[in-house]
C-alpha positions, -999 to 999 in steps of 0.1 A, spaced: 1 0 0 13 35 -9 18 60 19 8 95 14 43 107 6 45 81 -21 12 93 -36 25 128 -36 58 117 -54 37 100 -81 16 132 -84 48 152 -90 59 129 -116 25 130 -133 25 169 -133 59 169 -149 49 143 -175 17 162 -184 35 195 -186 61 182 -208 43 158 -230 6 166 -226 -20 147 -246 -4 133 -278 -28 140 -305 -16 110 -325 -25 86 -298 -61 98 -292 -68 98 -329 -61 61 -328 -75 53 -293 -104 68 -275 -94 90 -245 -106 77 -211 -129 108 -207 -144 99 -241 -152 64 -225 -168 81 -195 -188 104 -218 -202 75 -238 -214 57 -207 -231 89 -195 -246 94 -230 -260 59 -229 -275 62 -195 -289 96 -204 -306 81 -234 -321 52 -215 -331 69 -182 -338 104 -190 -373 98 -204 -396 128 -213 -425 106 -201 -412 107 -165 -423 133 -140 -398 156 -122 -392 134 -92 -386 103 -114 -361 123 -135 -343 135 -104 -341 100 -90 -328 86 -124 -302 114 -124 -291 106 -89 -288 69 -99 -266 78 -127 -243 99 -105 -240 69 -81 -232 45 -109 -205 69 -122 -191 76 -88 -190 39 -76 -178 27 -109 -150 51 -112 -138 44 -77 -139 7 -84 -118 12 -116 -94 35 -99 -89 10 -70 -84 -19 -95 -57 0 -114 -41 10 -80 -40 -27 -70 -26 -37 -104 1 -12 -101 10 -24 -66 14 -60 -78 37 -52 -107 74 -43 -109 76 -6 -116 38 -6 -115 38 30 -101 43 40 -137 7 29 -145 -4 54 -118 18 82 -131 7 76 -167 -31 74 -158 -29 106 -137 -9 125 -164 -36 115 -190 -64 130 -168 -45 163 -161 -48 192 -185 -19 216 -180 -4 212 -214 -38 209 -232 -52 240 -216 -22 261 -223 -20 251 -259 -58 258 -265 -58 292 -249 -24 301 -267 -40 290 -300 -66 318 -295 -39 344 -288 -19 333 -318 -50 332 -340 -59 368 -331 -25 380 -338 -20 361 -370 -55 358 -386 -74 386 -369 -111 383 -357 -121 354 -379 -91 333 -367 -98 342 -331 -135 333 -334 -126 299 -349 -100 291 -322 -121 302 -293 -150 281 -305 -128 250 -297 -129 258 -260 -161 278 -252 -198 271 -259 -209 307 -267 -217 318 -302 -184 329 -318 -201 350 -345 -215 373 -318 -180 380 -304 -158 409 -313 -120 409 -305 -126 419 -270 -152 392 -266 -129 366 -281 -101 376 -257 -124 376 -226 -138 343 -236 -104 327 -238 -93 342 -205 -125 331 -187 -120 296 -201 -84 296 -189 -95 307 -154 -124 282 -150 -106 252 -165 -75 259 -145 -97 252 -115 -117 221 -127 -92 207 -152 -60 210 -132 -62 221 -97 -93 201 -87 -79 168 -102 -46 174 -84 -64 181 -52 -85 148 -54 -54 128 -64 -35 141 -34 -65 132 -11 -77 99 -25 -50 88 -50 -59 75 -84 -95 64 -74 -102 100 -63 -88 115 -95 -109 92 -117 -140 98 -96 -136 135 -99 -132 133 -137 -163 111 -140 -184 136 -119 -171 166 -137 -178 150 -171 -214 142 -160 -219 178 -150 -206 191 -183 -229 168 -202 -262 168 -182 -258 195 -155 -276 222 -175 -306 243 -166 -325 233 -196 -360 216 -199 -343 183 -206 -317 183 -178 -330 207 -150 -342 177 -130 -321 147 -146 -288 166 -142 -296 181 -108 -276 156 -88 -246 157 -110 -245 195 -110 -249 199 -72 -223 173 -64 -199 188 -90 -204 221 -72 -194 204 -39 -163 186 -49 -151 218 -67 -153 240 -37 -117 235 -23 -100 237 -57 -118 268 -69 -107 287 -37 -72 274 -40 -70 284 -77 -83 320 -68 -56 323 -41 -28 310 -65 -38 333 -93 -37 362 -68 -3 352 -56 10 350 -92 -4 385 -101 29 403 -99 42 382 -129 19 403 -151 23 436 -132 -8 429 -111 -14 432 -74 -23 402 -52 -43 426 -29 -63 439 -59 -70 403 -71 -81 392 -37 -103 423 -33 -119 414 -66 -125 378 -54 -141 391 -22 -164 416 -39 -173 398 -71 -168 360 -68 -202 356 -51 -219 374 -81 -211 347 -106 -239 322 -113 -215 294 -103 -205 289 -67 -170 280 -79 -161 296 -112 -163 331 -97 -133 326 -77 -108 319 -104 -124 344 -128 -125 372 -103 -89 365 -94 -80 366 -130 -100 398 -137 -84 416 -107 -49 404 -116 -51 416 -152 -73 448 -145 -100 437 -169 -138 430 -166 -147 394 -171 -181 374 -174 -210 398 -179 -235 395 -207 -228 367 -233 -246 347 -260 -244 309 -262 -255 287 -290 -291 285 -278 -295 310 -250 -283 343 -236 -271 352 -201 -271 386 -185 -246 381 -157 -229 409 -138 -192 416 -145 -163 404 -125 -143 435 -117 -167 458 -134 -144 489 -131 -118 471 -152 -112 474 -189 -138 456 -212 -118 459 -243 -95 429 -236 -69 420 -264 -46 393 -274 -20 408 -251 -43 402 -221 -46 366 -233 -8 364 -232 -8 377 -196 -34 350 -186 -11 324 -201 16 338 -179 -6 335 -149 -13 299 -159 24 291 -158 27 308 -125 -1 287 -110 14 255 -126 47 264 -107 30 273 -74 10 241 -75 41 219 -82 60 237 -54 30 231 -30 29 194 -38 67 192 -35 67 209 -1 40 185 12 61 156 -1 92 168 18 71 173 50 55 139 50 88 121 40 106 134 70 
């Protein structure tokens, strides 16, 4: 059985592997990514259990059962992989590889950088095309500032739920915790919508996802604020923005990293925006900040991402040293 310091060492190795190698596109063109497998199972259960003939309570119950199936199933798979690794010579490499596959440092950075590069090289049309790969809003309704803000908001939110939260749950519960987190987060992204079809069926997934993202969203906001001087920002201003504006976000979690990012960069984020099939009229994070964000602001957001990656690595390394002594 791995002791906690060993788990943290494996996590450090996974962070390095993900940062350096990332998700090799050539591999996932030949094999389905594990998150794709998770998504296909959710899609199948959605099709079979989310019946329009069911009443509200029946749909809520079915959605809760789906959440439990995903949660228990992922914990079982994670525990089986852990036991397999423990029984093999150098089996720890299985854990490192699996963890690295489910982290998203390299992927997030590349996708956000692609928006910055497209804006600089191909103008608004290129920026719209690149940002459509990472956000759900209607790209044709975005101007240059809207494309830039969308990329920065995606960077902030995905930093929390695509990187810091998986790292947190791996540190707490090992590989089973990481896989369970990814299963719940994927379920929320697929069925946790406030639409007629998912308001009841996706209720359990959405609420549980909110719960398990609470620690990471707060940690992410704090680390962004600490990294603010890297882009000429002020940690105090970032934390002040979090204090004033995070609670104004429709999500109990996304407001923390987005407000910290807005305060660090001196720009306004969130606010009114148009998605493919609906419009939201949310208040701005840091409303006194600039609303005309540019590709240069996206570059600064990328610098903050690197800063948080480094802070997270140092935090895990520090904990490793503490628990090894």
